[in-house]
C-alpha positions as CSV (number, residue, x, y, z in Angstrom):
1,M,19.4,81.3,-49.2
2,V,18.0,84.7,-48.2
3,D,19.2,84.0,-44.6
4,G,22.7,83.3,-46.0
5,V,22.8,86.6,-47.8
6,G,21.6,88.3,-44.6
7,K,24.4,86.7,-42.5
8,L,27.0,87.7,-45.1
9,A,25.7,91.3,-45.1
10,K,26.1,91.3,-41.3
11,D,29.7,89.9,-41.6
12,M,30.5,92.6,-44.2
13,S,29.1,95.4,-41.9
14,V,31.5,94.1,-39.1
15,K,34.4,94.2,-41.6
16,V,33.5,97.8,-42.6
17,L,33.5,98.9,-38.9
18,R,36.8,97.2,-38.3
19,Q,38.2,99.0,-41.4
20,E,37.0,102.3,-40.0
21,L,38.7,101.6,-36.7
22,I,41.9,100.7,-38.4
23,A,41.8,103.9,-40.4
24,N,41.3,105.9,-37.2
25,N,44.2,104.0,-35.5
26,L,46.5,104.8,-38.4
27,A,45.5,108.4,-38.4
28,N,46.4,108.7,-34.8
29,V,49.7,106.8,-34.9
30,N,51.5,110.0,-33.8
31,T,48.9,111.2,-31.3
32,P,50.4,111.2,-27.8
33,G,48.7,108.7,-25.5
34,F,46.3,107.4,-28.1
35,K,45.0,103.9,-27.5
36,T,44.2,101.4,-30.2
37,Q,40.6,100.4,-30.8
38,R,39.3,97.1,-32.0
39,A,35.9,95.7,-33.0
40,F,34.8,92.2,-31.8
41,A,31.8,90.1,-32.6
42,T,29.9,87.9,-30.1
43,L,26.9,85.6,-30.5
44,L,23.8,86.6,-28.7
45,R,21.7,83.5,-28.0
46,K,18.0,84.1,-27.8
47,S,15.4,81.6,-26.5
48,M,12.7,81.8,-29.2
49,G,10.1,80.6,-26.8
50,A,10.7,82.8,-23.8
51,G,12.5,85.7,-25.6
52,A,15.3,85.6,-23.0
53,A,18.8,86.5,-24.2
54,Q,22.1,85.3,-23.0
55,M,25.6,86.0,-24.2
56,G,27.1,83.1,-26.1
57,E,30.5,82.1,-27.5
58,T,32.8,84.5,-29.2
59,A,32.0,84.7,-32.9
60,G,34.1,82.3,-35.1
61,V,34.0,79.5,-32.5
62,A,31.9,76.5,-33.4
63,T,28.9,76.1,-31.1
64,S,26.0,73.7,-30.9
65,K,22.7,75.4,-31.1
66,P,20.0,73.9,-28.9
67,Q,16.6,73.4,-30.5
68,G,14.3,76.3,-30.1
69,E,17.1,78.9,-29.8
70,D,18.3,81.4,-32.3
71,E,21.7,83.1,-32.5
72,Q,22.3,86.7,-33.4
73,K,25.8,88.2,-34.0
74,T,26.4,91.5,-32.1
75,V,29.4,93.9,-32.5
76,G,31.3,95.7,-29.8
77,I,34.3,98.0,-29.6
78,Y,37.1,97.7,-27.1
79,T,40.2,99.8,-26.4
80,S,43.6,98.4,-25.8
81,F,45.3,100.2,-22.8
82,E,48.7,98.6,-23.4
83,Q,51.3,101.3,-22.8
84,G,53.0,103.1,-25.7
85,R,56.7,103.8,-25.7
86,I,58.1,106.7,-23.9
87,E,59.8,109.2,-26.1
88,Y,61.9,112.1,-24.8
89,T,61.0,115.6,-26.2
90,H,63.0,117.7,-23.7
91,R,60.0,120.1,-23.5
92,N,59.4,121.2,-19.9
93,F,55.7,120.7,-19.9
94,D,55.6,117.4,-21.7
95,L,54.8,114.7,-19.2
96,A,54.5,110.9,-19.7
97,I,52.9,108.4,-17.3
98,D,55.2,105.3,-17.1
99,G,52.8,102.7,-15.7
100,E,49.1,102.7,-14.9
101,G,46.9,105.8,-14.5
102,F,45.4,108.8,-16.2
103,F,45.9,112.6,-15.9
104,V,42.8,114.4,-14.8
105,V,41.7,117.4,-16.8
106,D,38.8,119.8,-16.3
107,T,36.6,120.2,-19.4
108,P,33.3,122.1,-20.0
109,F,31.6,118.7,-19.5
110,G,33.3,117.9,-16.2
111,E,36.4,115.9,-15.3
112,R,37.9,113.7,-18.0
113,F,40.9,111.4,-18.1
114,T,43.7,111.2,-20.6
115,R,47.1,109.6,-21.1
116,S,48.3,112.4,-23.3
117,G,50.6,114.7,-21.3
118,S,51.3,117.3,-24.0
119,F,50.7,120.3,-21.8
120,T,51.3,124.1,-21.9
121,L,50.7,127.2,-19.7
122,T,47.7,129.5,-20.1
123,E,48.1,133.2,-20.2
124,V,47.5,133.3,-16.4
125,G,50.0,130.5,-15.7
126,L,47.8,127.5,-15.3
127,L,48.9,124.1,-16.6
128,A,46.6,123.0,-19.4
129,T,46.2,120.9,-22.5
130,Y,46.7,122.6,-25.9
131,G,42.9,122.4,-26.2
132,G,42.6,124.6,-23.1
133,N,41.5,122.0,-20.6
134,L,43.0,122.6,-17.2
135,V,45.2,119.9,-15.7
136,M,44.1,119.0,-12.1
137,G,46.3,118.9,-9.1
138,S,45.5,117.9,-5.5
139,G,44.1,121.3,-4.9
140,G,42.4,122.0,-8.3
141,P,44.1,123.7,-11.3
142,I,47.9,123.8,-11.1
143,A,49.3,127.4,-11.0
144,V,52.9,127.7,-12.2
145,Q,54.3,131.1,-11.3
146,G,58.1,131.1,-11.6
147,E,61.1,130.4,-13.8
148,E,62.3,126.9,-13.0
149,V,59.7,124.1,-13.1
150,E,60.4,120.5,-12.1
151,V,57.9,117.6,-12.0
152,T,59.0,114.8,-9.7
153,P,58.4,111.1,-10.5
154,D,55.6,111.1,-7.9
155,G,53.8,114.0,-9.6
156,G,55.1,116.8,-7.4
157,V,55.2,120.2,-9.1
158,V,58.3,122.2,-7.9
159,V,58.6,125.8,-8.9
160,D,61.8,127.7,-8.2
161,G,62.7,125.1,-5.6
162,E,59.3,125.0,-3.8
163,E,56.7,122.3,-4.2
164,V,53.4,124.1,-5.1
165,D,51.1,121.2,-6.0
166,T,50.9,117.5,-7.0
167,I,49.5,116.4,-10.3
168,R,46.4,114.2,-9.9
169,V,46.9,110.8,-11.5
170,V,44.2,108.2,-11.0
171,A,43.9,104.5,-11.8
172,F,40.8,102.6,-12.7
173,S,40.3,99.0,-11.6
174,D,38.5,98.3,-14.9
175,P,39.4,100.9,-17.6
176,E,37.5,99.0,-20.2
177,N,34.3,100.5,-18.8
178,L,35.5,104.0,-19.5
179,D,33.4,106.1,-22.0
180,R,35.8,107.0,-24.8
181,Q,35.5,110.5,-26.3
182,G,38.2,110.9,-28.8
183,N,41.5,110.8,-27.0
184,I,40.0,111.4,-23.6
185,F,37.8,109.3,-21.4
186,A,34.8,109.9,-19.1
187,S,34.5,107.8,-16.0
188,N,30.9,106.5,-16.8
189,N,30.6,106.0,-13.0
190,A,33.7,103.6,-13.1
191,R,35.5,103.5,-9.7
192,Y,38.9,105.0,-9.5
193,E,41.5,106.0,-6.9
194,N,44.8,107.9,-6.8
195,V,47.5,106.0,-8.5
196,D,50.1,104.1,-6.5
197,F,53.4,105.8,-7.3
198,S,55.4,102.7,-6.3
199,R,54.2,101.2,-9.6
200,T,53.9,104.4,-11.7
201,Q,56.1,107.4,-12.3
202,I,55.8,110.7,-14.1
203,V,58.5,111.4,-16.7
204,Q,59.2,115.1,-17.4
205,G,60.3,116.1,-20.8
206,A,58.8,113.1,-22.5
207,L,55.5,111.8,-24.0
208,E,53.9,108.5,-24.2
209,R,53.4,107.7,-27.9
210,S,50.4,105.9,-29.2
211,N,50.3,102.1,-28.9
212,V,49.3,101.7,-32.5
213,N,51.4,99.3,-34.4
214,P,51.3,100.4,-38.1
215,I,52.5,97.1,-39.5
216,D,49.9,95.1,-37.6
217,E,47.2,97.6,-38.7
218,M,48.2,97.3,-42.4
219,V,48.3,93.5,-42.3
220,E,44.8,93.4,-40.8
221,M,43.5,96.0,-43.2
222,I,44.7,93.9,-46.2
223,A,43.1,90.7,-44.7
224,L,39.8,92.5,-44.1
225,H,39.8,93.8,-47.6
226,R,40.3,90.3,-49.1
227,G,37.7,88.9,-46.8
228,F,35.2,91.7,-47.8
229,E,35.8,90.9,-51.5
230,A,35.2,87.2,-50.8
231,D,31.9,88.0,-49.1
232,Q,30.9,90.2,-52.0
233,R,31.5,87.3,-54.5
234,S,29.5,85.0,-52.2
235,V,26.6,87.4,-52.1
236,T,26.6,87.8,-55.9
237,L,26.7,84.0,-56.4
238,Q,23.7,83.5,-54.0
239,I,21.7,86.3,-55.7
240,E,22.4,84.7,-59.1
241,A,21.4,81.3,-57.8
242,S,18.1,82.8,-56.4
243,K,17.3,84.4,-59.8
244,K,17.8,81.1,-61.6
245,L,15.7,79.2,-59.1
246,L,12.9,81.8,-59.5
247,E,13.1,81.5,-63.3
248,R,12.8,77.7,-63.0
249,V,9.8,78.0,-60.7
250,G,8.2,80.4,-63.2
251,D,8.8,78.0,-66.1
252,L,7.1,75.2,-64.2
253,G,4.1,77.5,-63.6
C-alpha cells in the first residue's frame, strides 16, 4: 500500500512538471521562433542482482517484468522543432527561416542558435537581437552601413545594391540533443553544418511564430488537472485504508 502511494506521488510529480511546461508554452505563444516543450516518462529497468540499468518501454505501455528486476519511472523533457507559421511584419530587420536551420548569434557565453529572427541594428550598425547578441555572418558580425538593406532568400545581405555578407544559418542532424536555454540553444557538442538553401530560405520582413497550439495546450491542461485530482483522491483513500488497518492491528494487540 505504501508502494502504491509512492507510485501515485511520482505520477503526480510528472503531472506537475507537465503543467509547468504547458504554462510556459502558453506564456510564449507570441514569442517569435519559440518551440513547444513536452515531458515524457519512461521505465528504467534495473536488475536487482547486478544493479545494471536498461531503458525499458515508454510509460503507460503494459510490460512483463522478469523476476529479479525492478522498474523505475524516469522523466525527460523534449522540444518539438515543428515549424511555426510565417507571419509578415514588413519590418526590414525581421527575418524568418522557412525550412530547417538556426540563426547563429554571439553571446557572452559563446555561440548560440535561435529560430527567432527579430533583429535590430546596434548604435554602430551591427545586426543584433533585441537583447544585444550579435548576429553572425560568414565573416563574423554583420555590419550594415547604408540606406537600403535587402536580405536574399539564401541569406545574402545586400546594402545599397552591394552584397556585404551572408547570414550564417546552420542545421543540426539531431536538434533534440541541443541544450535549451530559454528561447536559444547551445550546441552541447552536437554536430552541425551550413544549411542547404535548396531546402531552406530566408524571408525578409517576416517572423516565424511559435509552434504552440493554444487549444491543444488548454485541452491537455484540463486533462492533467482532472488526472491530478483523481490521483489525490486515490492517495487519500489509501492513507485512510492504512490508518484503519493499523487501528485493527492495534485492537488485536
